[in-house]
N, C-alpha and C positions, 0 to 999 in steps of 0.2 A: 630556515631562520636560525640565526646564531643564538646559542644558549649562553647567557651571560654568567660570568663568574661572580664571586662574592663581592669583589670590588665594584663591578658594574651594578650589582644589586643595590649596594649602598648608594650609588649615584642615582639610580632610579628612585629609591625611597626619598632621597633628598629633593629630587625634582618634583615628586608627587606632593610632598609636604609644602614645598614652595608655592605650588599652584593650587593647593586644595581650597583656597578661598574663592576660586572662580570656577572650579570644575569638580566633578565627582570621579574619584578613582575607585575601581574595584580590584582588589587583589585576591587571587584565588590560589589555594594550595590543594593538591590532590594526593590521595594515598596510592594511586596506581600510575606507574610510568607508562606513557602512551604517546606515540609519535604523532598521532593525528591532532589537528588543531582543535582548539576549544572556541565555541561561539556562545555569545549571550543572546538569548531569545526572549522577547517579552511583549508587553502591551504597547511598547513604543515603536515596534517594527512589525506589527501584525503577527507576532510569534513565528516569524520566519526563522528556520533553524540553520540556514547556511548563508547568512547575510554577511558578506565580506566586510561591510562597514562596522560590524560588531564582532569581528574575530579578535580574540585576545592575543596579546603578544607574550611569547614564552620568555621568561626572565631568569629561569633557573630550573633545576631539577624539580619537576612536578609543581612548578610555580608559574603563574600567568598574571598579567594585569591588563586593564583596559581603562582608558581615560576618555570620558565623554567630552565631546567638543564644547568649547566655551559658549557657543551660540545654541546648544542643544535645547530643544523644546520639551521639557520634562512633563510627564503627566503628574498630577497631584501626588499619586502614589505609584511608584515605579514597581511593576511586577515582572519577575524574570526567572529563568532557569538557565542552567548551563548544559550544553550538549556537545557531542563530537560531530555535529553537522547533520543530525537527523533525530527524529523522535525515537527511532529504534536504538539510538545510542545516547539516550538522555541520562542525566545523573540519577543515581539511586543511593539509598543509605547503605550502611555496612552490612545489613541483613538482607539486602536485595529488595527492599520495599521502595515504592514510589515516594518521592519527596513532594511536599506541597510547594506552591509557588513561593519564591522568595520575594520580599518586598522591602521598600524603603521610601521614606519621604525626604531623604537627604538629596540635596541638589549640589552640594559641595562637600569637600572632605574626603576621607579615605575610609572605605568599607572593606573589611576583610571577610572572606568566605572560605568554605571548605567543602570538598566533595570526596566522599569515601570511595564510591565505585561508579562505574558506568554500565548501563545496559549494553548487551552485545546481541544484535539481531533479535531485539525485543524480548530477550530472556534475561533473567529467570522469570518464571511465572508462578502464580499462586493457585493451588489446587481448587480453592473455593470459588475461583472465577472461571474454571473450565466450563465450556458449554456442555449442555446435556446432549449426548450423542444417542440418537434414536434410530433404530433400523425400521424404516417405513415398510419394507418388504424384502424378503429373500427372492421373490419371484414376481416383481411388479410387471404386469402385462404391458407389452408394447404392441398394440394391435396393428400399427402401421407396418411393422416388420415381422409380425407373427413370432415374437420372441418374448422372453422375460428377462428381468434385470434386477440386481440388488441396488437399492437406493437408500440413502441415509439422510437424516435431517440433523443438523447441529443447531440446537436452540440456545438462546442466551441462558446463562447460569441460573437466573432467577425467573425464568419463563413461567413456572408454575405459580409463582406468588405475585407476579407483576400486574397482570391484566392488560398489559400494553400490546399494541400491534407493531409489527416490525417489517423493515425492508427485507427483501429476499435476493440472494445471489445464487444462481444455478451454476454449478461447477462440474466440469467433465473430469474423467479419470479419477474417480473416487479412491481407487486402490492406492494412489500415491499422495493423497491429501493429508491423512492423519493416521495411517497404518504404520506402526513401528516396525513391522516385519516386511515392509515394502522392499523389493529387491534393489531398487536404485535410490533408496532413501525416500523421505516424504516431506511435504511442505510444512508439516507441524501446524496446520491451521488451527487446531484446537488450542494449542499453547499460545499462538499469536493472538487469537481471539480472547483468551483469558487475560493477557496483559492489556489489550486494547480496552476490554470491558472495565478493567481496573481504572483506566484513564477516561472512562465514560465516552469512548468513541467506537466501540466495537459491537454494539448490540444489534445484531442482524441475525436472520435465519439463513443458514447455508444448506442448500439441497445438493448433495453429492451423488452423482450418477456414475456407477461403475462402467468402465468401457467394456467392449465386447470381445476382449482377448484377441483371438486370431482374426475376428471381423472388425477390429477397431479401425483399420485403415478404410474399409468400405463405408462404415457408418459415419466417419468424420470427413468423408470426401463427397463433394457435391458435383453431380453431373459427370461428364467425361473430362478427365484431366490426365496428367502424365502418370498418375497411379492407376489409371483404368476408370471404369464406370463405378461411381459411388452410390451409396444409399443415403447420403446426407439429407436429402430433401425429406425423406420419410422420418429420419431421426429428428430433424428439426420440428416436424409436425407433431411428433410424439411429445417432445419437451414442451412445446408451445400449446398444443391443443388438448393433450391428455394429462401430462404431469402437472403443469401449472394450475389448471382448474382443481385438480385433486388437492394440491398443497394449499391453495387459497380456501378450500372448503374445510380442511381438517386442521389448519393451524391459523393462529392470529397474525395474518399478514396484512401489509399494505399493498393491495393488488395493483395499484396504478403503475403506469410505465415509469414514472419518475422515481419509484421505489423498487423497481425490478431490474436486476442485472443478470448477465450471463457471461461466463468466462472460462478460460482454460489456457493450456500451454501447448506449444508445438501443433500437432494436428487438432488437439482440443481447442487451441486458440483459433485455428482456421475455421472449425465448424461454428465457433462462437461468433466469428465475424459474419459468416453467412446467416446465422440466426438473427443477428442484429440488423443486417441489411435487408433481409426478407420480411422482418416483423418489427419495424421501428415503432409501431403503435403499441407493442408489448414490452420491448426492452429499451429502457432509457439509459442504462449503464452497461458499457462493455469493458471487460477486463481481459486484455489480449496480451499474453506473454509469449515471446519467441514464436510467433505464428509461422506455419509452414507455407509461406506465400509463394515459394518456388513451385508449389504444386499447381498454382493458378497464375501464370505469368501475366495474363490479361484479365485481371479481376474487374468485373463490371460493377460500378457503384451507381445505384439508382437513386436519384435525388428528387423524385416526383412526390414523395410523401410530404405532408404538411405538418406544421406544429412540432418541429423537431428542435426548437431552440434550446431545450434543456437536455438534449442528449449529451452524455459525457462519455468519453472514451479514453481509457488508460492503456497506453502502449508501452511495452518493455522489450528491449533486446540486449543481448550481450555481445560484446565485440569479439569474444573468443569462441563464438558458436560456429560460424561458417564465414566464408569470404564475402557472402552476399546478404547476410542477415540484416545488418544495419542499412544497407542500400535498399533492400526490399521494404523494410518497415518505414523508412523515411519517405519513400515513394508513396506508400499506402497513406501515410499521414497527409502528404501533399494532395493526393487524389481526393481524400475525404473533404479537404477544404475547397479545392477547385470545383468539385461536383456539388458543393453546397449541401452535402449530407449533414454536416454539422455547421450550423449558421455562425457560431461564434468560435473563432480559433482557440480561445482560451479554454474551451471545453474539451480540448484534446491535450492530454499530458503525455509527452514522449519522454520516457526515462531510458537512458542508455548507460549501461555499466561496461566500460571498455575492457574490463577484465572478466566479464561474465561468461560462463560456459552454459551449455545446453543441459542443465541439470536441475534437479529439485532443490538443491541447496540455494541457488540464486533466485528461483521462483519463490521459495519460502521467504527470503529476505524482502522480496518486492511485494508480497501479498498484503501485509498490513498497511503499507504505504498506499497501495492502490485502493484498498477498502476505505481508508480514511479520506482520500481525495474524492473518491466517487460518491460516498454516502454522507460524509460528515464535515466536509469543507465547503464553505460558501465563498463567493467572490468577495 
């Protein structure tokens, strides 16, 4: 989009003033130069953050404007925020704090606004909103595999004072979820949950199960595949039949399937798929990032289970992961629909980042979007 010079700016201002009796103009100035477009999101478009109808036009350095159509149906009070196309990139103040909704009852005229900073990948975060990280056990027994494992619980920051019960998400590969010393980086789910909690959309319990190091491939592999014979069925029984009952007994959870999710990335995403397919009466939410579907070219989807109308599945893939990643995950999405595992197609959210690589950095960015859509977004 062409950036206008000062002469063009003056022409825009003159045009705005001329039409201000019949339309509302919003003029935005920002303190940060950023090439990404700016969108207005509000109670007039269901708070959609990348609605092309409400993309602002750049009219100068750090300057944007938007003209509402003459026939626009205004709410009595217009509520809105500015974003760079996602809640992870929403406006914040100069100190990094969240901003409250902007509002106006104007339906005509010119309204000038200002944004100091933008969030980047849901950061910065506030320490006071960080989840309570609790080590459930250094050696939690896995009777199905005759092993033990380290397991963590991330509880909402105000868990001890709230008395509330919470949805639960079971995640694989705990070593890479919130460990600052992780070899390949981490998802920073503690920081992301802190920001989400500040926006009142991240109050869940996360149960993080560490992987089995050298036996990770075996435990996350079900049956005979290209990786050999796996122990995935036993691992799934552990999470479903042993760990979940323990968690429901010792924490204030909402144990029903519509409040219970399971997820992971790569092989952790694959075992989460199998967990959901084999136990749909337990897991109503699946969070599947970059799953290793190449391991099971002919994945069988059983659609015999009943009452699955509210199953929600968030799928993510990066275009720079492998030559077949997007092909595999798109086929998986189509198979879920054609086999009626998910009754409503709108309950599958396929997110593709064409620049995405097979790394924790991209899964970190996707995590809060998936949690928000799975647990806190209604149709």
